[in-house]
C-alpha positions, 0 to 999 in steps of 0.5 A: 588802474590799480584801485578799482573801488572805494569803500567808505564808512558813513558816520564821521567819514562821508557824513557830518552829523548824519548828513552827506553834503552836496559837494561830497555827493558830486565827488562820488559821481566823479569817481563813478565816472572813472569806472570805479565802484563805491561800497558803503560800509557802516554800523547803521541799521539799514532802515535807519540808513535809508531814512537819513541817506536816500542816495544809496544808488551811488553804491554797488553794495552796502555793508550795514549793521557793522558787517552783518547785513548786505544790501544791493541798492540796484536790486534791493536785495538783502542778505543777512550774514548771521542770526538775528539777536535773541529776544531774551537779550533785549529783555535782559537789557530792559531789566537792567534799565537800558531803554535807549537801544535799537534792534536791527536784523542782527545788531543791537545798538545802544550808547556809552556807558551801557556797554557794561549792561550789555556785557552783563546780559551776554554773560548772564545768558551765555551768548556768543556775542561781542561788543564793538565800539564806534566812538560813543556808539555801542554795538552788540553782534555775533562773535566774528562779525565785523566790517571786514567780514561783511566787505569780504562777502561782497567782493566775490560777486564784484570780481574784486579782491581786497588788493583793489580796494581803498578804504576810508573811516574814522572810528574803532569799528573801522580798524578791521576793514581798513586793515583788510584793504590795500590802502587804508585812509583815515580822515582828519577827524578820525580817532588817534589810534586809527590815524596811527594804523592808517596808511594815509591821513587826509588833511580834510575832515569828514566829507572833505577828507573823502573828496581829497581821497577821491581827487587823488584816485582820479588824478593819479590812482594814488601814485602820489601816495606810493611812498606811504603805501608800504604795508603790503610790500613783499619781504623778498629776502635779506641783504648781507648786513641782515637788513630786509629787502622788500619789493613793491607789490605794484607799479614795477616790473622785474627781470630775473636773468642769468645762465642756466642752472644758476638759480633763476627758478629758485629766485623766481619761485621765492618771489612767487611764494611771497605773492601767494602769501599776501594773496596777490593773484599770479598767472605764470606762462610756463614754456618748459613745465617748471612750475607745475608743483606750486601750492595753490595754483591750477595748471592749464595744459601739459605734455599731453594737451595744449592750454586753452585760453578760455579756461585760463580766463575762467580760472583767473575770474576767481580772485583767489585762484593762481594759474600756471599756463603750461606750454609743453604740449605745444610746438615750440613755434606755436608758443609765442603766438599763443602767448601774444594772443592771450596777453591782450585778454589778460590786459583787458581783465586787468583794466576791469579788475586789476588782476591778475596782479602779477604776470610771470613770463618764463623763457622771455627771450623765446616768447618775446624775442628781440626781433619782435616789434609789438604795436602799442596795444599789444605791449604798452610801455607802461605794462607793470607787475610783470616778472620776466625770466630769461637766460639772455636779456639781450635777446628779449624785445627792447620794448620789454626791456624798457619797461623793466625797473629792476634786474635780479641777476644770478650766476657767477658774473651778475654784473655782466648780466646787468651790463648785457641788459643795458647794452641791449637798450643802447644805454650807458653801462655804469661801473658796478661793484664787483660782487662774487655771489655765494650760493643762493644769492642774487644781485638786485640792480635798480634802474632808478639810480637813487636805489643802489645795487644790493646783494640779496639772499631770497627767503627760502622757497618751500617749493624748491625745498620740496623739489630738493627733498624729492630729488634725494628721496626718489630722484637720480643722483649721479654715480659720484653722489650715490651710495655703494654697498660693497661689503667688507671684502669689496665683492659687492657693487650695489648702487643706491642712487636715492634714499628709497633705493638705499632702504630697499638695498639695506633690507636685502644685503646680508648682516655682515655687509650692513654692519661693515658700513655701519661701523665705518660710519659710511651712512652718516658720511653719505648723509652729510657729504652727498645728501647734504643733511648735516642734522640727519648725519649727526643723528646717524652717527649716534646710531653708528656708535651704539654697541651690541645692537643687532643688525636688524635693530640698527637697520630699523633705526636708520630707516626710521631716521630717513623716514622722519626727514623724508617720507612720513606724513606732513607735520612741521616743516623740514629744515633745509639740508645742512642747517642746524634747525630742528628736524621735522617730518615733511613728506617726500613729494606729492604722489 
């Protein structure tokens, strides 16, 4: 189940002329019977709402006063999220002749055209308040408070994120919380501006529109509306013609396959970063310890200790927390059993909360080998939102392959990788266009025939870029890519296999040796051809061409140049080496 809760506006959505009819209440009951939750998000003051709508027991939480006040009907707990309005504000309204207004726990509510007097009073008193409209209603609240902030405050206690929520509304003050949620719905009587921005507009108005939405949730979890739910699709990269290639965040499973060293981890990391940008929670099963440096993720396990399944589940209980399960500390033979014992717990959590949104399984041919025959409760055929990464798709369990919707093939022979994937399932192997991939490209093949294959260049991976920088700054470059201080007569053979050693050796060699290589342009040549940073090389050329500069000064200039690209504290992002982007100052690595 993808959608676990429905968040409803009250006036103009659930209610017509302030009342909810019996058939709408019956639909709410049917939705609750599916295990989903209901949330009421309204601009009304709580006391007023209780008077006109005593059936709040249908809802797990009520977000009242346009996001300022939370109310739990089951416990009658109230939680005010912002200060009460100052008494002098109400007095300022009365002085201006406004008498038809109500004051809640935090909200001051009146009607058009009194927004003018409200703004005058705010300016006169110098208050940090905002005016929000709900059709003819005018609401005054502290700045930054809206239905989205109020809804966000109740999702934590429910163990949900906005990606599991469908929101429905009709007016200006509904924009914020509809935009927050995975699916936004406007009822037929909604304002035109809201309809334009909503993912779906119902045929029915008011409660009939809500009933229509509930029926779709019960019948198919909104899969019938999937073509309209593109707002959160992930920008994975660009095709050769420059067009965007986007991937659905739900309802599919992917496989990245290709030979070792062909770019699988780069493509996978790019996809994982897109998930994180959109705040989709992921859990990575990492047999080789390749994903420990992902920003925002907590690693469980490592070389010195095996991961603990209970710790994994406790971390994933926080909707915003990504988890990497590092299996390096386990014996190789113990890794598949551990994963298969963890998988049912992850599936149970998904059934209850919809999270983790994505499961990433590296070395899938080892953890889910072709010889494995799972029972239906362990690996159901419809298990979606899984990314499998493998060198050998033909060595992965057929039950897994059957659930894969698209293959991202990397390496010199991507078409052969796709054919291998199909052959392992005894499926027909259609002819595929012969495409020779350039460095950094992937061949995206969809099982659905209406979606033809396409060559994609994924968006650059920031994590891979950090690894790249670290390799040059403090890694171990091979001998043919290292720098050698030899001196004018070739008497020296001092090897610098990274930039840090280069700077250390540069400080130690004599001035004659330093200036010999400087005048020969050796430093800029190394930066360009071996470090692969054309921008830094161009700047080094300018230093090398300066005349009359003492060796100590040119050393300092080259050192400053290297540090500006690789070792200074973080500032703007560093361009990919070899590009003509402006230089930046990204740190070498996390210490």
